BAMARPA-935334 format. One record per atom (N, C-alpha, C): x, y, z; residue in three letters. Coordinates in steps of 0.2 Angstrom, whole numbers, plus 5000, padded with zeros to 4 digits. Atoms other than C-alpha are relative to their C-alpha. Layout:
N
XYZALA/...
END
This chain:
163
500549954999MET/577754274890MET/500250055005MET/499849954995GLU/578454354906GLU/500550054998GLU/499549955003ARG/579954424897ARG/499750054996ARG/500349965005VAL/578954494883VAL/499650065004VAL/500449964997LEU/577754574895LEU/500450055005LEU/499649954997GLY/579154664904GLY/500349975007GLY/499850034994GLY/579554544918GLY/499950045007GLY/500149974994GLU/579954634934GLU/499850084999GLU/500249935001ASN/579554804925ASN/499250004998ASN/500850005001LEU/577654744923LEU/499750065004LEU/500349944996GLU/576654894928GLU/499349985003GLU/500650014997MET/575154884940MET/499650065001MET/500449944999GLN/573655004940GLN/499449975004GLN/500650024996LEU/572254994953LEU/499450054998LEU/500649955002LYS/570555064947LYS/499449975005LYS/500650014995ILE/569055074960ILE/499450024996ILE/500649985003ASN/567355074952ASN/499550005005ASN/500549994995TYR/565955134962TYR/499350014996TYR/500649995003TYR/564155104956TYR/499550015005TYR/500549984995PRO/562855194966PRO/499349964998PRO/500750035002ARG/561055114968ARG/499750044995ARG/500349975006CYS/560055154953CYS/499249975000CYS/500750025000PRO/558155154954PRO/499749974994PRO/500250035006GLN/557955104936GLN/500749974996GLN/499450035003PRO/559454994932PRO/500049984993PRO/500150025007GLU/558754944915GLU/500150064995GLU/499949945004LEU/559055124909LEU/500750035001LEU/499349974999ALA/560855144915ALA/500549944999ALA/499550055001LEU/562455054912LEU/500650035004LEU/499549984996GLY/563855064925GLY/500750014996GLY/499450005004VAL/565355024913VAL/499849974993VAL/500250035007GLU/565054994894GLU/500449944998GLU/499750065003ALA/565554834885ALA/500750024998ALA/499349995002HIS/567454824883HIS/500449945001HIS/499550054998THR/568954714883THR/500550045004THR/499449964997ASP/570454764894ASP/500650004996ASP/499449995003ILE/571954834886ILE/500649965003ILE/499450034996SER/573054754899SER/500149934998SER/499850075001ALA/573854584899ALA/499549965004ALA/500550034996LEU/572854524914LEU/499750055005LEU/500349964995THR/571654594926THR/499749965005THR/500350034994PHE/571254544944PHE/499550045003PHE/500649964998LEU/569554594950LEU/499749975007LEU/500450014993LEU/568754594968LEU/499450045000LEU/500649964999HIS/567054654972HIS/499749995006HIS/500450014994ASN/565854674986ASN/499449965000ASN/500550065000MET/564754524982MET/499350034998MET/500649975003VAL/563454634973VAL/500049984993VAL/500050025007PRO/563054554956PRO/500050064995PRO/500049955005GLY/563354664941GLY/500549994994GLY/499550025005LEU/564854594931LEU/499749954995LEU/500350045005GLN/564254524915GLN/500649994994GLN/499650025005LEU/565254424902LEU/499649984994LEU/500350025006PHE/564854404884PHE/500249934997PHE/499850065001ASN/564754224880ASN/499549964995ASN/500550035005ASP/563954124865ASP/499550054998ASP/500549955003GLY/563054284859GLY/499650035005GLY/500549974995LYS/562254334875LYS/500450025007LYS/499749984994TRP/562654424891TRP/499949955006TRP/500150044994VAL/562954314907VAL/500350035006VAL/499849964994THR/563054384924THR/500449955004THR/499550044996ALA/564554314934ALA/499749995007ALA/500250024993LYS/564154224950LYS/500550035005LYS/499749974995CYS/564654304966CYS/500249945005CYS/499850064996ILE/565754174975ILE/500550035006ILE/499649974995PRO/566454224992PRO/500749985000PRO/499350015000GLY/568354244993GLY/500349994993GLY/499850015006ALA/568454224974ALA/500450064997ALA/499749955004LEU/569654324963LEU/499949984993LEU/500150015007ILE/569154354945ILE/500650024996ILE/499549985004VAL/570454354932VAL/499850004993VAL/500249995007HIS/570154424915HIS/500750004996HIS/499450005005ILE/571354384900ILE/499950074996ILE/500149945003GLY/571654554892GLY/500350004993GLY/499949995007ASP/572054614874ASP/500849984999ASP/499350015002GLN/573954594876GLN/500249925000GLN/499950075000VAL/573854404880VAL/499749974994VAL/500350025007GLU/572654384865GLU/500550014995GLU/499549995006ILE/573954464854ILE/500649955001ILE/499450054999LEU/575454364862LEU/499849934998LEU/500250075002SER/574454204859SER/499849994993SER/500350005007ASN/573954254842ASN/499349974999ASN/500750025000GLY/572154234846GLY/499849945003GLY/500250074997GLN/572254064855GLN/499750015007GLN/500349984994PHE/571754154871PHE/499650064999PHE/500449945002LYS/570354284869LYS/499950055006LYS/500249954995SER/570154444878SER/499350005001SER/500750014998GLY/568554434887GLY/499650075000GLY/500449945001LEU/567154564882LEU/499649995006LEU/500450004994HIS/566254614898HIS/499850075001HIS/500349934998ARG/565254764906ARG/499849995007ARG/500249994993GLY/564754824923GLY/499350035000GLY/500749984999LEU/562954844928LEU/499950035007LEU/500249974993VAL/562154954942VAL/499549955003VAL/500450044996ASN/561054874955ASN/499450055003ASN/500649964998LYS/559254934960LYS/500150015008LYS/500050004993GLU/559554894979GLU/500650025004GLU/499449994996LYS/561354904983LYS/500550034996LYS/499449985003VAL/562954994980VAL/500449954998VAL/499550055002ARG/564154894970ARG/500750044999ARG/499349975001ILE/566054924971ILE/500449944998ILE/499550055002SER/567454834962SER/500750035000SER/499349985000TRP/569354844963TRP/500349964995TRP/499750035006ALA/570254804947ALA/500750025000ALA/499349995001VAL/572154784946VAL/500249974993VAL/499850015007PHE/572754794928PHE/500849995000PHE/499350015001CYS/574454714924CYS/500250024993CYS/499949975007ASP/575154814909ASP/500849994999ASP/499350005002PRO/576854784900PRO/500250085000PRO/499849935000PRO/577954944900PRO/499850034993PRO/500349965006LYS/577355074887LYS/500549984994LYS/499650015006ASP/578855034876ASP/500149934998ASP/499950075002ALA/578754844876ALA/499749994993ALA/500250025006LEU/578554774859LEU/499549945000LEU/500550054999ILE/576954664859ILE/499849984993ILE/500350035006GLY/576554544844GLY/500049935002GLY/500150074999PRO/576154364842PRO/500749975002PRO/499450034999MET/577554254850MET/500249954995MET/499850045005LYS/578554154838LYS/499849935001LYS/500250074998GLU/578053994847GLU/499349984997GLU/500750015002VAL/576254014841VAL/499950024993VAL/500149985007VAL/576554074823VAL/500449954996VAL/499750045005ASP/576953964808ASP/499750014994ASP/500349995007GLU/576453934790GLU/499249995000GLU/500750025000LYS/574753864795LYS/499650065005LYS/500249954995ASN/574554004809ASN/500450064999ASN/499649945001PRO/575154164802PRO/499850065005PRO/500249954995PRO/575154324814PRO/499450034998PRO/500749975001LEU/573454394816LEU/500050075002LEU/500049934997PHE/574054554825PHE/500750034998PHE/499449975001PRO/575454674820PRO/500450015006PRO/499649994994ALA/576854694832ALA/500050085001ALA/500049924998LYS/576754874841LYS/500250005007LYS/499949994993THR/577254944857THR/499450005004THR/500650004996PHE/576054934871PHE/499750075000PHE/500349935001GLN/575855124870GLN/499650014993GLN/500350005007GLN/575455104851GLN/499349975000GLN/500750045000HIS/574054974855HIS/499550045004HIS/500549964996THR/573355084869THR/499750064996THR/500249945004ASP/573355244858ASP/499549984994ASP/500450025005HIS/572555144844HIS/499349985002HIS/500750024997LYS/571155074855LYS/499650065002LYS/500449944997LEU/570755244863LEU/499850044994LEU/500149965006PHE/570855334846PHE/499449974997PHE/500550035004LYS/569655204838LYS/499350025004LYS/500549984996LYS/568455234853LYS/499850074999LYS/500149935001ALA/568555424852ALA/499750024994ALA/500249995006GLN/568355424834GLN/499249974999GLN/500750025000ALA/566755314835ALA/499550045003ALA/500449964996GLN/566055424848GLN/499850074996GLN/500149945004ALA/566355584837ALA/499649994994ALA/500450015006GLU/565555504822GLU/499349995002GLU/500650014998ALA/564055454832ALA/499750075002ALA/500249934998GLN/563855634839GLN/499950044994GLN/500149965007ALA/564055704821ALA/499349984997ALA/500650035003ALA/562655584815ALA/499450025003ALA/500649984996LYS/561555634829LYS/499850074998LYS/500149935002LYS/561755824825LYS/499750004993LYS/500350005007LEU/561455784807LEU/499349985000LEU/500750024999ASN/559855694811ASN/499550055003ASN/500449954997GLN/559255834822GLN/499950064996GLN/500049945004SER/559555964809SER/499649994994SER/500450025006THR/558555874795THR/499349995002THR/
END
């Protein structure tokens, strides 16, 4: 897996999320529900609750454990494992009383790395569930799908307003 993800060429990206206090947190969402396009994500936060994971059909708030490092399995590991390891659906919420900050480090393969199910997890009983694509192609596909869904929702809203 290390070789497929780029070995020493693995790319790291740091993203800092700042969630201001929100007087009505039930009306706002810090970061919408998503899975990470990365292979792995390492997350630290300032001990203010707000990370939620989707598990067994419901949203569960992650516990704040001092000194803990949160690790998310991303889309690329799900693809490489042919679905044996799932990319975790999660979202970030705002807090009524406190500012919330999180620091996420995304571990990405090089843009030209070909990512598909590893041969060790594919056989006649377990055919490939994902097509092999470059990491850039996976990224573009995911972002295009999201942009297309947003555009369709805006068009539907305009159509409903005009009728």
